[in-house]
N, C-alpha and C positions, 0 to 999 in steps of 0.2 A: 150717446156715450154713457149717460147716467143709467139708462135702461140696460145697456150691455153689462155694466159693472154690477147692477142689481141682479141680473140673471145668473151671474157667476157666484153669487153668495148662496151658501147652502146651510141649513135648509130654508125654504120659503113655503108659506102656506099654499094650499092647493089653489084657491081662487087667484092668487097672484101669479102662479105658474100658468094658469089658463089665460090670464091677460097677456103674459109674455109670449105665449104660444100663438096668440092672435096678432102680435105686433107686425106692422108692415115692413120692418127692417129684418132682413134675413139673418144678419149677424146676431141680433138679439135672440131670435128663435133658435139658432144653432147653439148659442151659448147656453140657453136654458135647457136644450135637449142634452147637452153634454154634462151639465152640472146639477140638474134638478131631478127629483123623482118624476119620471114621465107620467103625466096624466093622460086622459083619453085623447085629448086634442093633439098633444105632442106625438103620442104613439101612432096616430093615424095620419100624420103629415107625410105625403108621398115624395116630397122633394129629396133629391139625392144628398144634398148637403146636410139635411136634417137627419136622414137615415144614417149617414156616417157618424154624426154626433151621437145619435142614440146607440150605435154599435160600440162606441167607446165609453159609454156611461156605465160605471160599475154599480149604480143604483137601479139600473133597469131590471125589470122582472125577467126571469128566465124565459117565460112564454113569449115575450116580445122579442128577445134576442133569438130564440128559435125561429120565429117568424121572419126576422131579417136574414137569417142564414138561408132559409128556403127561398126568399126573394132573390138573394144574391146568386144562389145556385141555378135558379130558373132562368136568369138572364145572363148567365156566364158565357154561353156560346152564342149569344145574339150578335148579329153582324152590325155592330154599332161602333162608331169611332169615339171611344170614351176619352174624355179629357184626363190629363195627368192627375193621378191620385183619386179618380172617381170610378175606376173600373170595378167590376164585381170581385176580382181577385184582391184589390186593395181593401174593399169592404170586408171580405172574409178574413184578411190578415188582421184588420182592426178587431174583428170579433174574436179571432183566435188569441189575441193579446189581452182581451178583457177577461179577468178571472171570473166574472159573473156569468160568462157564457157557458152553458152546460157542455161538458166535454164530449158527450155522446152525440151532440148535434154537429160537431165540426167534421168536415169532409176529410177523408184520408187520402194521401198521395196527391194533394192539390198543388197549387202554385208554390213556387219556392218561398214567397213571402209568407204564405200561410204556414208552411212547414217550419220556417224559421221562428215564427211567433209561437208555434206549438212546442218547440224544443225547450222553451223556458217555463212551460206550465208544469205544475206539480200534482195535477189531478187526472192525468191521462192513464189509460190502460197499459198494461205491460207490453202488449203486442204493438201498440203505437210507438213506444220508446224503442222497441226492437227494430221497427222499420226505420225510425229516425236515425238509429245508430249506423245504418247502412246507407244513409243519404249521401248523394254525390256532392252536395254543397258544403264546403268547409265551415261556413258560418253556422249552419244547422248543427253540425257535429260539435263545434266549439261551445255553443250554448247548452247542448245536451251534456257535455262533459262537466259543466259547472252546475248542472241541475241536481240538487240533493235527492230528488225523487227518482232519478234514473241511475242511481249509483250501482244498482245490480247489473246494469248493462255496460259499465265501464270496461270490464275485461274484453267484451266483444268489440267495443269501440276501439280500444287501444290495440287490439290484435291486428286490425286492418289499417290502422292510422299511425304513422310514425312522425306526424307533424309536431314540432316542438311547441307551437302555440297551444295545440289541443292537449298535449300532455301536461303543459303548465296549467291549463284550465282544470284538468282533472285533479292535479295536485292541490288546487285551491277549492275543490269541492268540500263543503263542510262535513260530508258524511263518507268521504273516501275511506276504505279500510286502511288500517295502519300499515299492514304489510305491503299493500299496493303503493301507499305513499312512500314507504322506504325504497321500494324499487324505482319509483319515479324520481326520487331525489338523486339516485345514482346516475341517471342518464339524462336528466333535465335540469336546466338552471331555473330553479323555482324562484329565486330572488331573495334578497336579504330582508324578509318580512316574516312576521308570525302568521303562518297559514291557519285558516279557520279550524281545521281538524286538530291541530296541535293545541290551539287556544282552548279547546274544550276537552282535552285529554285528561285522563285521571292520573294520579300520582304513579300508579303501577305502569301505565302506558309511557309516561315520561321516563321512568327508570329503564324501561325496555329500549327506548330510543337512545338513552344516554349510554347504555352498554354496547351499542353497536360498534363494530370494528370500522365502519365507514364514517369518515369525518363529515360527509354531507348529511348523513342521518343525525349525527350528534348536533349539528348546527340547528336542526329543526327544533330540538328540545331546548337548546341553549337560549333561544329567543323568547322562551316563555317567561312572563313577568313574575310568576308566583312559584318559582322553583323552591324545593326544600333546601335547607342550608347545606346539607352534605353534597347535593348536586351542584350547588353554586361553587363550593370549594373544589369539586371535581372538575368542573369546566374551567375554573381559573387556572388549574394546572394542566389543562389539555395542551398537547403539543401543536395542534392545528391553529393557524392564525384566524381562519374563518370562524371557528368555535369561539375563540377569544373575542373577535369582533361582535359576535352575536350576544355573548353574555356580558360584555362591557357595560351596557346601560343598566344592568340589574341593580336595583336599590339595595340589595343585601350584601354587596361586595364591600369588604373592609378596605381601608387605605393600603394595608400590606398586600392584599390580593390585587389591588389596582397596580401597585408597583410590580407585581409578578407578571401581570398581563402586558406591561410595557415592553417586555422582551421580544414581542412579536413584530415590532417595527412600526413604521409610519402609517401603515394601513389601519392600525388600531389606536394610534395616539390621539386623534381628535375625539374619538368616543370616550377614551379614558379621561381626557382633559375636561370634558363637559359633564362628567359625573359629579353629582352634588357632594360626594364624600372624597373627591380627589384633593389631596393637599395642594396648596398654592405653589409650593416649590416644584412639585412634580409636574403640575400643569404647565408651568413656565418652561421647565427643562424639556418637556416633550414637544412643545411647539416653538422652541427657540430656533429661528432660522426657517420656519415654515412659511409657505406663501401667505400673502396678505389676507386672502379670504379665510384662512384658518385662524387668523388672529381674532376673528369674531367670537370664537369659542372662549378665548381669554377675556375678551371684553365683558362676557356674561358671568365670569367667575367672581363670586363674592369676596374671595380672599386676596385679590390682586388690586393694587392701586393703579389708577389710569396711567400715571407717568411711567410705571414699570412695563406697561404693555408696549409702549412705543419703541422700546429698545429691542424688541424681538423682531428685527427686520430680516427678511430673507436676503442673503447675499446674492448678488447678481452673478450668474454663471458666466464664465468666459465665452464670448461669442453668442450669448443668449439673446433672445428677442427683446427689444425695448418695450416697456409698457406704454400705453397710450398717454400722451402728454409728457413723457419723460424726455428731457433734452438729449440731443444726440445728432449725429450727422447721418445722412443717407449713404448707403454703400455706393460704390462707384458704378456698379452695374444695375442700379435701380433707375427706372425710367418712369417719371410721373406724367400722367396724361389726364388732367382734370381730376375726376374722382377715382381713376384707376392707377394702379402702380404695378408695373411689370417688373418682376424681380427675378434675377438670375444669379447663379453662383460663379459665373465666368463665361467666356465665349464658348458656345456650343454650336454644332452644325444645325442650321435651320433657324437659329434664334432670331437673326435679323429679319427673316421672312415672316416669322410670327409677330414681331413687333410692328413691322410695316403693315401687316393685315389688320392688327388691332388699331393702328392709327387711322387707317382708311375707314373703319367703322365709326370712328368718332367724328369724322368730317361731316 
């Protein structure tokens, strides 16, 4: 155990690495092969577990990784029953995921695991990215859509792929063109987050997004934390509730602008109430009658006394479902069977048969 932990510490002197490479415990040797700069003894170890560990070592020299690629390709078609995770394709996938592996040594059009690992690399040739953009495996195309080095191939990828997940991944690419991002925002639910491309946008680009006629595009810019004051004021007056929700956490909003945002309804109220510049009376008015989980926002507000928070209780709606632990009586058509409760709104055809079948399963 001590030798295994020692072998995982980087860096170690060469003589100690040689001692670990000669250890009788295979776990110690594989740990050293994965974490240490491979010395001659480690690099020459022929055991498959050690070769897999060397393939994942980012400190391994390129010549050693090239040699392991050739070894894996030479025995790729051998009639051997490989154990799980120890096949040549698994070894090539590990090599493809190692950024230290020279990209020109990786085989093209190989196993799906190899192509999947290559889709995330940022040092491949353009023709390799073009081939991966046509891959039949959705996972390969998904990782390629997020790859900033393959941004030039996004139009080709999106032209043949209408998957929402892949389009969302392309929208989160940190180097996606702004025009393409605006098109994706119109047809894809990107999410209520600051996308990386907008996070690094210039002021001119933010103003371009803010002037868009599409509310989905304006929401992208409204989520930026460093907006100019005039854009903050513009978004505070925006008629779209999604834009208001995106700009509500901005620290530059004044109390008057927060009151203006409150007109958009309950979807924006919690965001306004947790703003550090939100007046206490506004926070309490926004969340009065809100669900109990929304009262946590009030509990964090520095301007509200604890006793005033307890009075903001949500009124129980007529016929609403009771909360756990709340006293009440069961409805007349509720049947309790141990841990199960079969609930119905009244006599319906076939209900007796379903209840009888459920009771038989519990016997």
